[in-house]
N, C-alpha and C positions, 0 to 999 in steps of 0.2 A: 326554384330549380336547385337540385342537389347533385353533385357529381357522384358517380358510381366508381369507386376506386378498388384496387385489389385489397384483400384483407377484410377489414370491418365492413367496407361498403358492399362487398360481395356477400358476406354473411348476412347482412341485413336484407339484401335483395332476396336471397333464397329462403331465409327463415322468417322474414317479416312481410316484405312487399308482395311476394308471390302467394302468400297465404293469409291475406287480409289483415296484416299487422299482428297476427296472432303469435303464439309461441310454438313453433314447430319442433316436435321432439326429434332427436337424432334417430336416423334410420326410417323415419316415416315417409312413405312415398308421397310425391307432390300432390297427386290427385286426392289421396286419402286425407292429407292435411288440409286441402281446400274444402273437402266435404265436411270435415270436422269443424272447420271455421265458419262454414255456411256461406262461402263465397264461390262464384263461378270460376272456371279455369281462365287463365289469361288468354288473350287473342293477339294475333299479329296484325299490325296496321302499317300503312305507309306505301308509297309508290315505289320504294326501293326493293320491295319484297321479290318482285319478278326476277331480279338479277341473281337471287339465291334459290329460286325454285319454290318460293312460298307464295301463298295467296292471302289477301286480307280476310280476316275472320278465322283463319286456321288456328287451332289450339296451340298454345305455347307449351312444349314439352320441356322437361327439366334438362334433357340432353341438348336440345336445340339452344336453350338459354346458356348453358355452359359453353358450348362451342362458339356461338355467335356473340353473346354479350360479354363473356369473360375472356375467351381466348382469341377473339377476332378471327374466327375461322368459319368456313362454310357450315351451315346447320346440318348438312348431310355428309359431313366429313368422314364419318366412319365407313359409309358405303363407298365413297370415292377412294379412300385409302385401300380398302380391300380390293377394289377393281384394279388399281394401279399396281399393287403388289403382285396380283395375279398376272399382270402384263410384264413383270420382271423389274419394276422400279424398286429402288432401295427404300427402306423405311423413311429415311430422311427426305428423299425426293417425293415420296407419296404424301408425307405430312406437309411439306412445303407447298405442294400443289393445292392444299385446302386453306391456306392462309390468305385472308383478304387484305392485300397490301403487305406492309412490312410486319414482321412478328412484333407482338406487344412486349416491350421490355422496359425495365426501369431505366430512367436517365442516369447513366453512370458518369456523367461529366464531372470532373473535379471542381468545376466552377460553380456547380449547383450545391448549395449548402443545406437548404431547407428540405426536410423529408418530403413534404407535400409536393414540392417542385420536381422531385425525383420520381414521384409516383404517377403513372399514366392514368388518364381518364379512360374508363371503359365505356362509359355511357353517361346520360343525363336523365335524372328522375324528375319529370314534370308532374306536378300535382294539380288536378282540376277539382275544385270544390266550389259549390254554388253558394250564394248568399245565405246567411244564417236563417232567414225567414223560410227559405225553401227547405232547409234541413228539418225545421220544426214541422212544416206542412207534410213533408215526406214521412216523418216518424209518426205523426198523429193522424194522417189522412187515411181514407179508405183504400182498398186495393187498386181501384181504378186510378185514383189520384197518384198513388205511388208509381204505378207503371208509366203514367204520362210524364212524371217528373224524371224518371230514369231514362225515358226516351229523349227528353229535352237535354238531359245531361250528355247522353251519347252523341246527339247531333251537334251540340255546341263544342264538345271536345274534338270531334272529328274535323269540324270546320276549322277550328283553331290549329290543329295539327297540319291541315292542308295549307293554311296560311304560312306556317313555318316553312313548309316544303317549298312553296312557290315564291315567297318573298323574303325569307330570312336566311335559310340554311346556306352556308358556304363551306367549301372544302378547302383545306390547306394545300398549297401548291408551291413548287419550287424548293430551292435549297433552304432547309430549316423551316419550311412551311410559312415563309414570310408573306407569300401572296395568297389571295383569296379568289375563288371562282365559284359560281353557282354549281350546285350538285347536278349530276347528269340525270338521275332518275327521280330521286326523292329520298325519304328517310326510311329506316327500318325501326319499327317501334313495337314494343311489347306492352300491352295495356292490361292492367289488373284493376278490377272493380272491388271497392271496399264499401262496407256498410256501417262501420263503427270507427271511432277515433282510437288512437293507440295509447290513450291515457290509461293510468292504472285502473280507473273505473270507466270502462268503455261506455261511450254514449253514441246514440245514433248519429251517423255522419256520412252521408252519401258523398263519395269522392272517388276519383280514379287516379292511379299512378300510371303514367306513360313513360316507360323507360326507353329512351332513344339510344340506339347503338351509335358509338363514336365512328363506326365505319360507314362510308358512303362512297359512291363512284364519282370520279372526276369527269369533266367533259370528254376526255379522251377514252373513257371506259376503264381506266386503272382505278384501283382502290386506294383510298387515303383516309385521313381523319378529318372529321368536322371541325370547324372553327368554333370552339366553345365561346370565345369572346363575342362572336356574332349572335349567338343564341342569348347569352347573358344580357347583351345590350337591348334586347327586345322583350325581356320578360314582363316588364310592367305593361307594355303595349299588349302583349299576349293575354295577360290577366284581364285587362279591360275589355278586349275583344271577346274573350270567352264569356265573361259576365254578361255583356250586352247580348250576345247570341243566345245565351241561356234564357235571359229575360224575355227576349223576343219570342222564342219558342213557347215559353210558358204562357205569355199573353195570348198568342195565336191559338193555343190548344185549350187553355183553361179560362181565358178571359180575365186574368188577373191584371191589376194595375200596380205599378211600382212607384215608390216615393223615396227620394234620397234621404238618408238619415245621417246627421252629423254626430259621430261618436266622440271624436276629440275636436274641440274648437280649433278652427284654423287648418285642420287636416282634411284630406280628400274623403268625401262621404263613403 
């Protein structure tokens, strides 16, 4: 899991993650860049979508990503602002009405010395990649095999995200966010399918980036920030769960058997 932060993190999200880790030229529309890279458009996932008027499977537009993932605002903020301005609200009032929780700002506390501690998390980038043997089979297999492996990848990924929502995700609560509570609805996630690695010489590598918005609703319906610590503490468990779910799906659909392989003596297979 990697944090999405302002600056370089946002640039990588829009120029890399959203376009298959390719090199998006300045000024290229998102959909055109995705077509050029040969990847499908991103889709929204998560039970928290209903609170912002989105549905699982909706295509992620660039403007929605800017508003929701970068600015922490409602994905339809432009329309909401226009309507409020027409009702006589001031520009500041109209904008504030679209902010989910507190505005995202750098921590300006003089007690904070490290730059990374002053930089807010906008989201968390979770990467789902299957075992290496599956990559090889996906790259060299026939069309039917590839489609089945892609389906298994999607099912295992979505089940793991659901586990995060139901059993892991917690919202910060109280003064300074010291307390933790379960989220009210669920997570808001933008998922992007990739087919290659981002190495200099790209190689076939079926994997997904699931960018989790830092914003979620508290039990009382107000918006706040997810506890990154809660997510980080369960990353290894999530990786194991995803891998097992993927293997189960592949075995059920293709009849494959799996055997643990010790890569480094004494380390987990």
